[in-house]
The first five atom37 places (N, CA, C, CB, O) and aatype in JSON, in Angstrom:
{
  "aatype": [20, 20, 20, 20, 20, 20, 20, 20, 20, 20, 20, 20, 20, 20, 20, 20, 20, 20, 20, 20, 20, 20, 20, 20, 20, 20, 20, 20, 20, 20, 20, 20, 20, 20, 20, 20, 20, 20, 20, 20, 20, 20, 20, 20, 20, 20, 20, 20, 20, 20, 20, 20, 20, 20, 20, 20, 20, 20, 20, 20, 20, 20, 20, 20, 20, 20, 20, 20, 20, 20, 20, 20, 20, 20, 20, 20],
  "atom_mask": [
    [1, 1, 1, 1, 1],
    [1, 1, 1, 1, 1],
    [1, 1, 1, 1, 1],
    [1, 1, 1, 1, 1],
    [1, 1, 1, 1, 1],
    [1, 1, 1, 1, 1],
    [1, 1, 1, 1, 1],
    [1, 1, 1, 1, 1],
    [1, 1, 1, 1, 1],
    [1, 1, 1, 1, 1],
    [1, 1, 1, 1, 1],
    [1, 1, 1, 1, 1],
    [1, 1, 1, 1, 1],
    [1, 1, 1, 1, 1],
    [1, 1, 1, 1, 1],
    [1, 1, 1, 1, 1],
    [1, 1, 1, 1, 1],
    [1, 1, 1, 1, 1],
    [1, 1, 1, 1, 1],
    [1, 1, 1, 1, 1],
    [1, 1, 1, 1, 1],
    [1, 1, 1, 1, 1],
    [1, 1, 1, 1, 1],
    [1, 1, 1, 1, 1],
    [1, 1, 1, 1, 1],
    [1, 1, 1, 1, 1],
    [1, 1, 1, 1, 1],
    [1, 1, 1, 1, 1],
    [1, 1, 1, 1, 1],
    [1, 1, 1, 1, 1],
    [1, 1, 1, 1, 1],
    [1, 1, 1, 1, 1],
    [1, 1, 1, 1, 1],
    [1, 1, 1, 1, 1],
    [1, 1, 1, 1, 1],
    [1, 1, 1, 1, 1],
    [1, 1, 1, 1, 1],
    [1, 1, 1, 1, 1],
    [1, 1, 1, 1, 1],
    [1, 1, 1, 1, 1],
    [1, 1, 1, 1, 1],
    [1, 1, 1, 1, 1],
    [1, 1, 1, 1, 1],
    [1, 1, 1, 1, 1],
    [1, 1, 1, 1, 1],
    [1, 1, 1, 1, 1],
    [1, 1, 1, 1, 1],
    [1, 1, 1, 1, 1],
    [1, 1, 1, 1, 1],
    [1, 1, 1, 1, 1],
    [1, 1, 1, 1, 1],
    [1, 1, 1, 1, 1],
    [1, 1, 1, 1, 1],
    [1, 1, 1, 1, 1],
    [1, 1, 1, 1, 1],
    [1, 1, 1, 1, 1],
    [1, 1, 1, 1, 1],
    [1, 1, 1, 1, 1],
    [1, 1, 1, 1, 1],
    [1, 1, 1, 1, 1],
    [1, 1, 1, 1, 1],
    [1, 1, 1, 1, 1],
    [1, 1, 1, 1, 1],
    [1, 1, 1, 1, 1],
    [1, 1, 1, 1, 1],
    [1, 1, 1, 1, 1],
    [1, 1, 1, 1, 1],
    [1, 1, 1, 1, 1],
    [1, 1, 1, 1, 1],
    [1, 1, 1, 1, 1],
    [1, 1, 1, 1, 1],
    [1, 1, 1, 1, 1],
    [1, 1, 1, 1, 1],
    [1, 1, 1, 1, 1],
    [1, 1, 1, 1, 1],
    [1, 1, 1, 1, 1]
  ],
  "atom_positions": [
    [[-4.99, -24.13, 2.9], [-3.4, -24.13, 3.02], [-2.7, -22.56, 3.19], [-2.76, -24.87, 1.55], [-2.63, -21.57, 2.46]],
    [[-2.2, -22.93, 4.64], [-1.07, -21.46, 4.88], [0.23, -21.77, 4.95], [-1.24, -20.6, 6.31], [0.48, -22.77, 5.62]],
    [[0.94, -21.33, 4.56], [2.54, -21.81, 3.82], [3.39, -20.6, 4.66], [2.7, -21.59, 1.59], [2.59, -19.81, 5.15]],
    [[4.64, -20.29, 4.92], [5.56, -19.61, 5.83], [4.79, -18.03, 4.98], [7.69, -20.14, 5.65], [4.28, -17.1, 5.59]],
    [[4.92, -18.13, 3.61], [4.73, -16.79, 2.88], [3.54, -16.38, 3.96], [4.25, -16.87, 0.99], [3.87, -15.66, 4.9]],
    [[2.48, -16.73, 3.86], [1.03, -16.53, 4.44], [1.49, -15.52, 5.67], [0.16, -18.15, 5.0], [1.39, -14.3, 5.74]],
    [[1.98, -16.43, 6.54], [2.35, -15.8, 7.46], [2.92, -14.51, 7.88], [2.79, -16.35, 7.69], [2.68, -13.64, 8.71]],
    [[3.77, -14.76, 6.95], [4.79, -13.61, 6.72], [4.09, -12.02, 6.25], [5.85, -14.18, 5.43], [4.32, -10.86, 6.56]],
    [[3.14, -12.69, 5.36], [2.21, -11.49, 4.56], [1.38, -11.03, 5.57], [1.22, -11.99, 3.24], [1.02, -9.86, 5.49]],
    [[0.94, -11.8, 6.66], [-0.35, -11.15, 7.59], [0.6, -10.42, 8.74], [-1.64, -12.57, 8.42], [0.16, -9.48, 9.39]],
    [[1.79, -10.86, 8.91], [3.09, -9.99, 9.74], [2.91, -8.8, 9.37], [4.69, -10.32, 9.41], [2.19, -7.99, 9.96]],
    [[3.66, -8.58, 8.18], [3.23, -7.61, 7.42], [2.44, -6.33, 7.46], [2.82, -8.12, 6.85], [2.56, -5.13, 7.74]],
    [[1.45, -7.36, 6.98], [-0.13, -6.52, 7.36], [-0.2, -6.1, 8.47], [-1.44, -7.28, 7.32], [-0.29, -4.87, 8.54]],
    [[-0.18, -6.7, 9.51], [-0.41, -6.32, 10.95], [0.36, -5.0, 11.53], [0.03, -7.54, 11.78], [0.08, -3.95, 12.1]],
    [[1.53, -5.72, 11.04], [2.79, -4.65, 11.21], [2.44, -3.12, 11.0], [3.98, -4.99, 10.06], [2.51, -2.36, 11.97]],
    [[2.03, -2.66, 9.69], [2.03, -1.48, 8.59], [0.79, -0.92, 9.75], [1.55, -1.9, 6.5], [0.98, -0.11, 10.65]],
    [[-0.15, -1.43, 9.52], [-1.48, -1.5, 10.19], [-1.52, -0.52, 11.88], [-1.76, -3.36, 10.4], [-2.15, 0.46, 12.29]],
    [[-0.44, -1.47, 12.49], [-0.37, -1.02, 13.72], [0.34, 0.09, 13.9], [0.05, -1.87, 14.45], [0.21, 0.72, 14.95]],
    [[1.17, 0.49, 12.94], [2.38, 1.12, 13.12], [1.8, 2.95, 12.69], [3.73, 0.25, 11.95], [2.35, 4.04, 12.89]],
    [[0.36, 2.52, 11.99], [0.36, 3.79, 11.52], [-1.42, 4.17, 11.96], [0.9, 3.82, 9.69], [-2.1, 5.09, 11.48]],
    [[-1.84, 3.19, 12.98], [-3.18, 3.42, 13.6], [-3.17, 4.77, 14.25], [-3.53, 2.31, 14.65], [-4.25, 5.37, 14.21]],
    [[-2.37, 5.25, 14.72], [-2.51, 6.86, 15.41], [-2.1, 7.55, 14.42], [-1.61, 7.31, 16.79], [-1.75, 8.62, 14.91]],
    [[-1.91, 7.58, 13.15], [-1.2, 8.59, 12.48], [-1.99, 9.77, 11.44], [-0.22, 7.77, 11.71], [-2.9, 9.42, 10.69]],
    [[-1.64, 10.85, 11.5], [-2.5, 11.6, 10.72], [-2.35, 11.28, 9.47], [-2.37, 12.89, 10.86], [-1.88, 10.15, 9.32]],
    [[-2.67, 12.04, 8.2], [-3.0, 12.27, 7.23], [-1.43, 12.42, 6.73], [-4.05, 13.31, 7.2], [-0.92, 11.65, 5.91]],
    [[-0.88, 13.32, 7.23], [0.45, 14.24, 7.09], [1.8, 13.47, 7.42], [0.36, 15.54, 8.15], [2.94, 13.59, 6.99]],
    [[0.94, 12.25, 8.77], [2.32, 11.25, 8.64], [2.28, 10.22, 7.78], [2.71, 10.54, 9.89], [3.32, 9.65, 7.45]],
    [[1.05, 9.85, 7.29], [1.0, 8.78, 6.38], [1.57, 9.35, 5.12], [-0.42, 8.2, 6.2], [2.75, 9.06, 4.88]],
    [[0.95, 10.08, 4.32], [1.5, 10.75, 3.16], [2.98, 11.05, 3.27], [0.75, 12.0, 2.92], [3.54, 10.42, 2.37]],
    [[4.0, 11.85, 4.09], [5.01, 11.33, 4.34], [6.04, 10.4, 4.46], [4.92, 11.46, 4.66], [7.25, 10.61, 4.35]],
    [[5.36, 9.22, 4.72], [5.78, 7.89, 4.64], [5.98, 7.46, 3.09], [4.73, 7.0, 5.4], [6.95, 6.96, 2.52]],
    [[4.64, 7.86, 2.59], [4.45, 7.48, 1.36], [5.45, 7.92, 0.4], [3.25, 7.84, 1.0], [6.16, 7.19, -0.29]],
    [[5.42, 9.11, 0.42], [6.95, 10.25, -0.15], [7.8, 9.58, 0.13], [7.4, 11.8, 0.55], [8.53, 9.2, -0.79]],
    [[8.01, 9.22, 1.23], [9.75, 9.24, 1.41], [10.07, 7.44, 1.05], [10.36, 9.83, 3.54], [11.18, 6.92, 0.93]],
    [[8.96, 6.88, 0.95], [8.96, 5.38, 0.45], [9.28, 5.35, -1.41], [7.16, 4.63, 0.88], [9.82, 4.47, -2.09]],
    [[8.83, 6.38, -1.71], [8.56, 6.33, -3.49], [9.64, 6.98, -3.65], [7.15, 7.08, -4.35], [10.5, 6.23, -4.11]],
    [[10.16, 8.46, -3.41], [11.53, 9.11, -3.35], [12.53, 8.13, -3.13], [11.64, 10.16, -2.28], [13.28, 7.95, -4.09]],
    [[12.71, 7.52, -2.23], [13.96, 6.82, -1.91], [14.02, 5.47, -2.69], [14.06, 6.58, -0.34], [14.87, 4.61, -2.46]],
    [[13.32, 5.4, -3.34], [12.65, 3.88, -4.23], [13.62, 2.75, -3.54], [12.94, 3.86, -6.41], [14.48, 2.1, -4.13]],
    [[13.25, 2.67, -2.08], [13.83, 1.35, -1.22], [12.56, -0.07, -1.32], [14.06, 1.97, 0.79], [11.46, -0.07, -0.77]],
    [[13.07, -1.03, -2.07], [12.2, -2.12, -2.31], [11.87, -2.43, -0.64], [12.98, -3.46, -3.29], [10.84, -3.04, -0.32]],
    [[12.75, -1.99, 0.28], [12.2, -2.49, 1.67], [10.61, -2.02, 1.91], [13.21, -1.8, 2.93], [9.69, -2.76, 2.29]],
    [[10.56, -0.9, 1.66], [9.23, -0.15, 1.83], [8.1, -0.65, 1.0], [9.41, 1.29, 1.49], [6.98, -0.19, 1.22]],
    [[8.31, -1.75, -0.16], [7.44, -1.91, -1.19], [6.55, -2.83, -0.38], [8.06, -2.43, -2.59], [5.46, -2.28, -0.56]],
    [[6.34, -3.77, 0.31], [5.29, -4.56, 0.84], [4.65, -3.69, 2.18], [5.93, -6.09, 1.23], [3.99, -4.31, 3.01]],
    [[4.83, -2.53, 2.3], [4.15, -1.71, 3.37], [3.18, -0.91, 2.45], [5.22, -0.71, 4.32], [1.97, -0.75, 2.62]],
    [[4.18, -0.31, 1.18], [3.02, 0.33, -0.07], [1.88, -0.42, -0.39], [3.64, 0.48, -1.54], [0.75, 0.06, -0.42]],
    [[2.28, -2.1, -0.73], [1.72, -2.76, -1.28], [0.09, -3.21, 0.22], [3.0, -3.9, -1.92], [-0.93, -3.8, -0.13]],
    [[0.33, -2.75, 1.7], [-0.65, -3.05, 2.27], [-1.41, -1.72, 2.07], [-0.39, -3.57, 3.58], [-2.6, -1.81, 1.8]],
    [[-0.74, -0.27, 2.18], [-1.66, 0.63, 1.88], [-2.52, 0.69, 0.61], [-1.07, 1.64, 1.99], [-3.54, 1.37, 0.66]],
    [[-2.12, -0.11, -0.82], [-3.03, 0.01, -1.89], [-3.67, -0.91, -1.3], [-2.67, -0.14, -3.33], [-4.69, -0.32, -0.95]],
    [[-3.77, -2.36, -0.82], [-4.62, -3.11, -0.4], [-5.87, -2.22, 0.28], [-3.91, -4.05, 0.46], [-7.04, -2.36, -0.06]],
    [[-5.41, -1.28, 1.29], [-6.56, -0.79, 1.96], [-7.46, 0.24, 1.14], [-6.08, -0.16, 3.22], [-8.64, 0.55, 1.32]],
    [[-6.7, 0.6, 0.35], [-7.38, 1.29, -0.62], [-8.48, 0.87, -1.53], [-6.57, 1.66, -1.28], [-9.65, 1.26, -1.59]],
    [[-7.82, -0.03, -2.22], [-8.47, -1.22, -3.16], [-9.79, -1.31, -2.42], [-7.56, -2.85, -3.2], [-10.94, -1.02, -2.76]],
    [[-9.16, -1.93, -1.03], [-10.44, -2.74, -0.05], [-11.76, -1.71, -0.04], [-9.87, -3.01, 1.88], [-12.92, -2.12, -0.17]],
    [[-11.42, -0.4, 0.14], [-12.2, 0.84, 0.57], [-12.46, 1.76, -0.64], [-11.41, 1.66, 1.69], [-13.07, 2.8, -0.39]],
    [[-12.11, 1.54, -1.82], [-12.92, 1.83, -3.03], [-13.87, 1.75, -3.62], [-12.7, 1.65, -3.61], [-13.94, 0.59, -4.02]],
    [[-14.93, 2.46, -4.01], [-16.21, 2.07, -5.06], [-15.68, 1.62, -6.38], [-17.25, 3.37, -5.4], [-14.5, 1.86, -6.66]],
    [[-16.39, 1.06, -7.12], [-16.68, 0.87, -8.47], [-15.78, 1.67, -9.27], [-18.03, 1.18, -8.76], [-14.95, 1.22, -10.05]],
    [[-16.08, 3.22, -8.95], [-15.71, 4.21, -10.23], [-14.07, 4.32, -9.5], [-16.9, 6.1, -10.43], [-13.07, 4.15, -10.2]],
    [[-13.99, 4.6, -8.07], [-12.55, 4.71, -7.65], [-11.68, 3.66, -7.98], [-12.43, 4.83, -6.29], [-10.48, 3.92, -8.06]],
    [[-12.02, 2.68, -8.17], [-11.11, 1.45, -8.67], [-10.97, 1.36, -10.09], [-11.66, 0.1, -8.24], [-10.02, 0.82, -10.65]],
    [[-12.05, 1.97, -10.7], [-11.71, 2.21, -12.53], [-10.74, 3.37, -12.28], [-13.33, 2.81, -13.81], [-9.67, 3.06, -12.82]],
    [[-10.66, 4.34, -11.8], [-9.8, 5.21, -11.71], [-8.17, 4.83, -11.67], [-10.22, 5.83, -10.67], [-7.31, 4.98, -12.53]],
    [[-8.09, 4.27, -10.27], [-7.15, 3.65, -10.25], [-6.39, 3.02, -10.95], [-7.28, 3.25, -9.78], [-5.16, 3.07, -11.04]],
    [[-7.44, 2.15, -11.67], [-6.84, 1.15, -13.05], [-6.16, 2.18, -14.08], [-8.3, 0.21, -14.03], [-5.04, 2.14, -14.59]],
    [[-7.37, 3.28, -14.26], [-6.57, 4.01, -15.29], [-5.17, 4.82, -15.53], [-7.26, 4.72, -15.52], [-4.39, 5.01, -16.46]],
    [[-5.31, 5.18, -14.2], [-3.92, 6.1, -13.71], [-2.9, 4.91, -13.61], [-4.08, 7.04, -11.98], [-1.86, 5.27, -14.16]],
    [[-2.77, 3.45, -13.05], [-2.17, 2.66, -13.25], [-1.65, 2.71, -14.76], [-2.82, 1.71, -12.8], [-0.65, 3.26, -15.22]],
    [[-2.41, 2.14, -15.23], [-2.61, 1.63, -16.95], [-1.74, 2.67, -17.65], [-4.44, 1.73, -17.68], [-0.67, 2.28, -18.14]],
    [[-2.12, 4.09, -17.76], [-1.26, 4.98, -18.23], [0.15, 5.39, -17.3], [-2.14, 6.13, -18.47], [1.05, 5.75, -18.05]],
    [[0.42, 5.4, -16.26], [1.32, 5.23, -15.71], [2.56, 3.86, -16.07], [0.68, 5.29, -14.62], [3.77, 3.81, -15.85]],
    [[2.06, 3.35, -16.4], [3.49, 1.98, -17.1], [3.18, 2.27, -18.33], [3.38, -0.11, -16.83], [4.17, 2.15, -19.06]],
    [[2.22, 2.61, -18.91], [2.73, 3.17, -20.06], [3.64, 4.35, -20.84], [1.98, 3.23, -20.34], [3.86, 4.59, -22.03]],
    [[4.1, 5.02, -19.48], [5.23, 6.13, -20.04], [6.33, 5.63, -19.99], [5.4, 7.43, -19.34], [7.32, 6.27, -20.36]]
  ]
}
């Protein structure tokens, strides 16, 4: 069952991926840094797409490292 939220999420994914398709690592880094530094909640869905791509393309060891970083960061 797909609802309005599913359609919106797919559009966000497609939009973010297509916006960065021709970007180099510096462009992606600057976008992430800007989003994090501005603390703009509007950019959170885009960061979520980046995280999803990271997670899907990470090995089990890399995922465990990500989880440890997140766990330790949340505890701060």
